C-alpha positions in Angstrom: 284.9 259.9 145.4 288.1 258.2 144.6 289.3 255.3 146.6 292.7 256.9 147.3 290.9 259.6 149.4 290.3 257.0 152.1 292.6 257.2 155.1 295.0 254.3 155.3 293.9 253.1 158.8 296.4 255.3 160.7 299.3 253.7 158.9 301.0 257.0 158.0 300.6 258.3 161.6 301.9 255.1 163.2 304.8 255.0 160.8 305.9 258.5 161.9 305.5 257.5 165.6 307.6 254.4 165.1 310.2 256.3 163.2 310.5 258.9 166.0 310.7 256.2 168.6 313.5 254.3 166.8 315.5 257.5 166.3 315.2 258.3 170.0 316.2 254.8 170.9 319.2 254.9 168.7 320.2 258.2 170.3 319.9 256.6 173.7 322.1 253.7 172.7 324.8 256.2 171.4 324.9 257.9 174.9 327.3 256.8 177.6 325.5 254.4 180.0 325.8 256.7 183.0 322.8 257.2 185.2 322.1 260.9 184.6 322.1 260.6 180.9 320.1 257.4 181.0 317.3 258.9 183.1 317.1 262.0 180.9 317.1 259.9 177.8 314.4 257.6 179.0 312.3 260.5 180.1 312.6 262.2 176.7 311.8 259.0 174.9 308.7 258.3 177.0 307.5 261.9 176.6 308.1 261.9 172.9 306.5 258.5 172.5 303.4 259.6 174.4 303.2 262.9 172.5 303.6 261.3 169.1 301.1 258.6 169.9 298.5 261.1 171.0 299.1 263.2 167.9 298.8 260.1 165.7 295.5 259.1 167.3 294.0 262.5 167.2 295.1 263.0 163.5 293.7 259.6 162.6 290.4 260.2 164.2 290.1 263.6 162.4 290.9 262.0 159.1 288.4 259.3 159.7 285.7 261.8 160.6 286.5 263.8 157.5 286.4 260.7 155.3 283.1 259.6 156.8 281.6 263.0 156.2 282.8 263.0 152.6 281.4 259.5 152.1 278.0 260.5 153.5 277.9 263.6 151.2 278.9 261.4 148.2 276.2 258.8 149.0 273.6 261.6 149.4 274.5 263.1 146.0 274.3 259.7 144.3 270.9 259.1 145.9 269.7 262.4 144.6 271.0 261.7 141.1 269.4 258.3 141.0 266.1 259.7 142.1 266.2 262.5 139.6 266.9 259.9 136.9 264.0 257.7 138.0 261.6 260.7 138.0 262.8 261.8 134.5 262.5 258.3 133.2 258.9 257.8 134.6 257.8 261.2 133.3 259.3 260.4 129.9 257.5 257.1 129.8 254.1 258.6 130.7 254.3 261.6 128.4 256.0 259.9 125.4 253.7 256.8 125.6 250.5 258.8 125.8 251.4 261.4 123.2 252.7 258.7 120.9 249.4 256.8 121.1 247.4 259.9 120.3 249.7 260.7 117.3 249.4 257.1 115.9 245.7 257.1 116.3 245.3 260.3 114.5 247.6 259.2 111.7 245.8 255.9 111.5 242.5 257.7 111.1 244.0 259.8 108.3 244.7 256.6 106.4 241.1 255.5 106.4 238.5 256.3 103.8 237.5 259.9 104.0 233.9 258.9 103.9 234.1 256.7 106.9 232.7 259.0 109.5 232.2 256.3 112.1 236.0 255.6 112.1 236.8 259.2 112.4 234.4 259.7 115.3 236.0 256.6 117.0 239.4 258.0 116.4 238.5 261.3 118.1 237.0 259.2 121.0 240.1 257.2 121.4 242.4 260.3 121.3 240.3 262.0 124.0 240.3 258.9 126.2 244.1 258.4 125.8 244.7 262.1 126.5 242.5 262.0 129.7 244.3 258.9 130.9 247.7 260.4 130.3 246.8 263.6 131.9 245.5 261.8 135.0 248.6 259.7 135.4 250.8 262.8 135.1 248.7 264.7 137.6 249.0 261.7 140.0 252.8 261.7 139.6 253.1 265.4 140.2 250.9 265.1 143.2 253.2 262.5 144.7 256.3 264.7 143.9 254.7 267.7 145.6 253.6 265.8 148.7 255.8 266.4 151.8 257.9 263.4 152.8 256.2 263.1 156.1 252.7 263.1 154.7 250.9 260.0 153.1 251.3 260.3 149.3 248.6 258.9 147.0 250.9 256.5 145.3 249.7 254.7 142.2 250.4 251.0 142.5 253.4 249.8 140.4 252.7 247.8 137.3 252.6 244.0 137.7 252.0 241.1 135.3 248.2 241.5 135.8 248.5 244.8 134.0 249.9 243.3 130.8 246.4 242.7 129.2 245.6 246.4 129.8 248.8 247.5 128.3 248.2 245.4 125.2 244.6 246.5 124.9 245.6 250.1 124.9 247.9 249.4 121.9 245.2 247.4 120.2 242.7 250.3 120.6 244.8 252.5 118.3 245.1 249.8 115.6 248.0 247.5 116.5 247.5 243.8 116.2 249.1 242.1 119.2 249.6 238.4 120.1 250.9 237.4 123.5 252.4 234.0 124.4 253.4 233.7 128.0 254.8 230.6 129.6 254.7 229.6 133.3 256.9 232.3 135.0 256.4 231.1 138.5 256.7 233.6 141.2 258.2 236.8 139.8 259.7 239.5 142.1 257.8 242.8 142.0 260.7 244.8 140.6 261.0 242.3 137.6 257.3 242.4 137.0 257.5 246.2 136.7 260.4 245.9 134.3 258.6 243.3 132.1 255.6 245.7 131.8 257.9 248.5 131.0 259.6 246.4 128.2 256.3 245.4 126.7 254.9 248.9 126.8 258.0 250.6 125.3 258.3 247.9 122.6 254.6 248.4 121.5 255.0 252.2 121.7 258.1 252.0 119.4 256.2 249.7 117.0 253.3 252.1 116.8 255.6 255.1 116.2 257.8 253.5 113.6 255.5 251.0 111.9 252.0 252.1 112.5 249.1 249.7 112.9 251.1 246.6 112.0 251.5 243.3 113.9 253.5 242.7 117.0 254.2 239.3 118.6 255.2 239.1 122.3 256.8 236.0 123.8 257.6 235.9 127.5 259.1 232.8 129.1 261.4 231.6 131.9 264.4 229.4 131.8 267.2 228.5 134.3 268.9 231.9 133.8 265.9 234.2 134.2 263.0 235.7 132.2 263.1 236.6 128.5 260.8 239.1 126.9 260.9 238.9 123.1 258.8 241.4 121.1 258.9 241.4 117.2 256.9 243.5 114.8 256.1 242.9 111.1 257.5 246.2 109.9 255.8 249.4 108.8 252.4 249.3 107.0 252.1 250.7 103.5 252.1 254.5 103.5 253.3 254.9 107.0 255.7 257.7 107.8 257.9 256.7 110.7 258.4 259.2 113.6 261.9 260.1 114.5 262.6 259.5 118.2 265.2 260.7 120.6 266.2 257.3 121.8 265.5 258.2 125.4 262.9 255.6 125.7 265.2 252.7 124.8 268.0 254.2 126.8 265.8 254.4 129.9 264.5 250.9 129.3 268.1 249.6 129.1 268.8 251.2 132.5 265.8 249.6 134.0 266.8 246.2 132.8 270.4 246.8 133.9 269.2 247.4 137.4 268.4 243.7 137.7 271.6 242.6 136.0 269.8 242.1 132.7 270.5 242.9 129.0 268.5 244.6 126.4 269.1 244.0 122.7 267.4 245.8 119.8 267.8 245.7 116.1 266.1 245.0 112.7 264.9 241.6 111.8 263.6 241.1 108.3 261.2 244.0 107.5 260.5 244.5 111.2 262.2 245.3 114.5 263.0 243.1 117.5 263.4 244.0 121.1 264.8 241.3 123.3 265.2 241.7 127.0 266.7 239.1 129.4 266.2 239.6 133.1 267.8 237.4 135.8 265.3 236.5 138.4 265.4 233.7 140.9 262.2 231.8 141.7 260.9 233.1 145.0 
């Protein structure tokens, strides 16, 4: 909705009313000051002024109601669009992350010695576990989406900083070497905690897809301007064929970070790749 659609606080209607009143007053002054003409003129002016004023008020109220209705409709449309974007982003994160881990685990197993049956069996076990976990998370999300708004939904708790070890362990289970250095972050708001976990998970998933079972170093610290998440990998391992992505993951992650007024920077560094997120967050 454009700002110009908003009614200008009765200004147009009142300008018309004032103009009519002034014209009638000028007409009165032009008449001869005899009693009959004066009485008639005053009566006409009063009647016209009252009529125009009532018309202006009614028109202004109608414009205000129409504008408020348009504003309500616009806000509802924006809310629906935002919710659809959030659902699409969450579904992408779940499906892409799970399928990506399974693909990487299978590719890693193919790079091992063909006589290493123990490693192959472990790979099948890991792929099955990741598949079951991803399916369960998707089923939980679909259950929430299908639940009526007036019924209690079995919501899964949002990620917090306590989930970081599990996110890292999942990446390590498919062959990625991960180190984490985390400074004292103080009290972090729940929304920023969720975003930090999303940054780490997407960064590790990207490393696995594009570099295989390489090394990834994570640094998380706070300064006066907020929290910084810095994830760097060592580049692809020998023989690794990088998977071409759609870019939706990083695009969605950039939107998550931007919600908090933060920035996301990505790009190559040496042989590897770096993902740097800065998220403003006041100490609670």
